[in-house]
C-alpha positions as a printed Julia matrix, in Angstrom:
158×3 Matrix{Float64}:
 22.26  77.34  -55.36
 23.19  74.62  -57.88
 26.05  76.92  -58.9
 27.48  76.44  -55.39
 27.37  72.64  -55.71
 30.31  71.43  -57.75
 29.76  68.19  -59.6
 31.95  65.54  -58.0
 31.35  66.87  -54.47
 30.21  64.53  -51.71
 26.7   65.67  -50.82
 23.86  64.8   -48.47
 20.13  65.2   -49.04
 18.81  66.87  -45.87
 15.36  65.28  -46.3
 16.27  61.61  -46.82
 19.82  61.45  -45.45
 21.07  60.04  -48.77
 24.84  60.57  -49.12
 26.81  60.19  -52.33
 28.6   61.96  -55.17
 26.91  64.79  -57.07
 27.33  63.29  -60.53
 24.92  65.34  -62.66
 22.82  68.49  -62.74
 19.33  68.38  -64.26
 17.62  71.61  -65.27
 14.1   71.56  -66.7
 12.21  73.93  -68.95
  9.9   74.84  -66.08
 12.59  75.79  -63.56
 13.32  72.6   -61.62
 17.01  72.19  -60.73
 18.11  68.86  -59.31
 21.39  67.14  -58.53
 21.86  63.45  -59.3
 23.32  61.8   -56.2
 25.24  58.58  -56.88
 25.33  56.51  -53.67
 28.4   54.39  -52.94
 28.17  50.79  -54.1
 29.1   47.68  -52.16
 31.84  46.74  -54.64
 29.57  44.22  -56.4
 26.66  46.32  -57.63
 26.25  49.91  -58.76
 23.21  51.61  -57.21
 21.06  53.93  -59.3
 21.54  57.67  -58.83
 18.68  59.65  -57.25
 17.66  63.16  -58.29
 17.15  65.59  -55.43
 16.14  69.27  -55.52
 19.14  71.55  -55.02
 17.4   73.32  -52.13
 17.71  70.21  -49.94
 21.38  69.44  -50.62
 24.23  69.99  -48.2
 27.82  69.79  -49.46
 29.87  67.53  -47.15
 33.26  67.85  -48.85
 34.99  68.4   -52.19
 34.96  64.67  -52.97
 35.96  64.13  -56.6
 35.18  67.7   -57.68
 38.83  68.54  -58.36
 39.03  65.73  -60.93
 35.58  66.44  -62.4
 35.31  68.58  -65.52
 34.82  72.19  -64.44
 34.2   73.42  -67.99
 31.3   71.43  -69.42
 30.35  71.65  -73.08
 28.43  74.81  -73.97
 25.71  73.63  -76.32
 24.0   75.89  -78.82
 20.7   74.31  -77.75
 18.62  76.05  -75.09
 15.69  74.77  -73.1
 12.5   75.47  -75.04
 14.16  75.26  -78.46
 12.57  73.07  -81.14
 15.29  70.66  -82.24
 15.9   67.91  -84.75
 18.0   64.87  -83.95
 20.44  64.6   -86.86
 20.72  60.81  -86.52
 17.01  59.92  -86.34
 15.36  62.98  -87.88
 12.98  63.12  -84.9
 11.79  66.64  -83.98
 10.73  67.91  -80.58
 11.23  70.44  -77.79
 14.32  70.44  -75.54
 12.63  70.11  -72.13
 15.53  69.31  -69.8
 19.31  69.55  -69.79
 21.59  67.03  -68.05
 25.17  68.09  -67.33
 27.41  65.25  -66.18
 30.54  65.52  -64.05
 32.67  64.49  -67.05
 31.46  67.6   -68.94
 29.01  65.91  -71.31
 25.69  67.66  -71.85
 22.55  65.79  -72.89
 19.02  67.05  -73.51
 15.7   65.33  -72.96
 13.59  66.04  -76.03
  9.82  65.73  -75.88
  8.19  64.7   -79.14
  4.59  65.78  -79.79
  1.95  63.07  -79.51
  0.87  61.56  -82.83
 -2.56  60.01  -83.12
 -3.26  57.88  -80.06
  0.39  57.76  -79.08
  1.31  59.73  -75.95
  4.05  62.32  -76.15
  7.42  60.57  -76.1
 10.67  61.69  -74.51
 14.17  60.65  -75.47
 17.65  61.78  -74.44
 20.34  62.86  -76.9
 23.83  64.33  -76.75
 23.61  68.02  -77.6
 26.03  67.47  -80.5
 23.39  65.38  -82.27
 20.76  68.12  -82.01
 20.15  70.88  -84.52
 18.09  73.92  -83.48
 15.27  74.44  -85.98
 13.24  77.03  -84.02
 14.96  78.89  -81.19
 12.73  79.68  -78.22
  9.74  77.69  -79.52
  8.48  77.63  -75.91
  9.98  80.92  -74.79
  6.82  81.74  -72.81
  7.32  78.76  -70.47
  7.83  79.77  -66.82
 11.47  79.35  -65.81
 11.28  80.17  -62.12
 11.43  77.54  -59.41
  8.56  75.08  -59.53
  7.4   75.8   -56.0
  9.98  74.4   -53.63
 11.88  71.25  -52.91
 10.41  67.81  -53.36
 10.21  65.56  -50.34
 11.05  62.49  -52.43
 14.27  61.52  -54.15
 13.64  60.12  -57.63
 15.62  57.32  -59.25
 16.92  58.13  -62.7
 14.41  55.95  -64.56
 11.48  57.55  -62.68
 12.07  60.93  -64.27
């Protein structure tokens, strides 16, 4: 279904009525696939994008999809790989992939909890990640997580 939604298209979330540009695709280790919808601004402020499950999205028109990158980077990193960030040296598991309409691909990397510290997550461009153990979490379920959410999430909520 997300394959049918071209980044750059004008889309509508059928649950909330939110209309905007599909500016990114988020895929998680556990099968969730969401589109980031960027609402139109008022010319003075830029609203935050909201992530919505692909199952609830309706394509309204092509929007900016013709000018969006149709051949995003193809990273060597896969979801579930143990990776090392070459700039910080931090190691963790690639738990979600963000593909932007300009073709850039970023990964959210979850770092194991140390001591009393909770597990931390950070985002890095795939070019800064080195795979140190392919398929470290290859047994993670990759099917849909159980259906569409009834709530759109702002980017910082995720």
